[in-house]
N, C-alpha and C positions, 0 to 999 in steps of 0.2 A: 402164087404171090408175083403181081406185074410189077415191075423193076419202071421209075421216074428216070428216063435218060435226060439230065438237061445240056441244052447247048453252050458246051463252055467253049468253042471256037473263039481265036482270036489271033487273025493271021501276022499281025505286030508284034506283039507279043513272043508269036509262036516262032517267030523267023529270028528275032532276036536273041529267045534263048537258046535258037539252035546255034546260031553265032558263038553264042557265048561258049557253049557248053561242049563246039569245035574247038574254038581255043583253049579252053580247060583241058581239052585231049592233048590238045599239043605241049600245053605246060608240064602234064602230067607223063606221058613220052619224054620231056627232057630231063626230067626229076629221076626218072625210072631208067634211060638210059645213057642218056648223056650229061649231065650234070657231074660236074669233078667236083672232090671231095673237099676243096678248098677253092673257091671262085676269087679274082684279083681284089674286089673288094671286099672280101671276108679278110684278107690277109692285109691289105689296107687298115680297115677297121680295127682289127687287133695287134697290127703292129709283131704281127707273129714269125719268123722264119721256118718256112712249111719245112724246111730241109733239117730240122730239130724235132720237130713229131716224130712219132714212134710210126711205123707202118702200120701198125694194129689200130692206133689211134685215126689214120686216115682211112683205113676199111671200117671203122665204125660207123665214122661221119658218112662214107659211101652209103653202109644199109639203112640210118637212118633216113639218108635223103629218097631212097627208093622205096621205103614204109609211105614217107610224106607222096612220093609220087604213087602211089596203092590209094590211097585217100581222096588225092585229087582228081585220081581217074575214076572212082566211083562217083565223086561227085558230079564231075564232066558226064558221064552214063545218066546220070538221073536230073540232069540239066536237060541232056538231048529228049529223054522221055519226055520232060514235063512240055516242051519245045512241041515234040512231036502229037503230045494231045492236044494242046491249045491248038497246033494246025489241023486235025483230022476230027478232033473229038471223041475220037477212041480211048477208053480209060487203058486197054491193053497197055500200050505206052507206057502210062504208068505203073503197072503191075511187072511187065519187065525190066524196066529202068530201074525201079526199086529191087527187085530181085538180085540182077547184075552188077549194080552198085554196091548194095550192100555184101555181095561173097567177093567181090575184086577186094574192096575196101579192106575188111575184114580177113582178105586171106591172105593179103600180103603183110599185113601186119602180124600176123599168125603164122607165116613163112619166115621172116624176119626176127621174131622173139625165136624161133625154133633154132635157127643160125648163131642168134647171140645166148642160145643156153639161159633165157630169161628167167628171173626167182620167180616172175611174174605170168609164166607159161600159162598155168592152172587157169589166172582171170582171163587172158586173151582167148585161149581155148572157147572156156566159154563164152565169151563174145562173138567168136565165129562161128560156134555151135548153134549162140540165138540168130544169125545172120543167115546159117544155110538152112533151118528151120523156118525161119523166116518167108526165107527165097520160097522155098516150095511150098509152103503154103500157100503164098501168091499165086502162083504159077499152078500150082494144082487146082485153087478153086477157080481163080480168077483170069488167069494168065492165056485161057484160050482164045 
């Protein structure tokens, strides 16, 4: 069966999405590596004295923000893939970006929930398994 490829190239949108994807990845790095548990504006807004908080609470907040960082990274990868597709017209960009983005986002989510010994680990594990199965399917069927 012959497949019809439609030219979907759009340089301006592709470049804008690549820039947005790179900035999104920078935001992800901030959340994954650099962001403290409480920012100055968090303290101002809540009126909490950080010295009164138990260390375990600050550790929990760090885990939560690293989890968000994983989802932000997954989204950034997806934006980069869409931008690459719009610039090149190659569907492979979409397949790879979707596969990588899903595994990164749900992999970090699973890791955080393992660290927290979450009561919902069974559900998060199922989400990760679905993301991994989807990634494998995408790469085996169309990622070549």
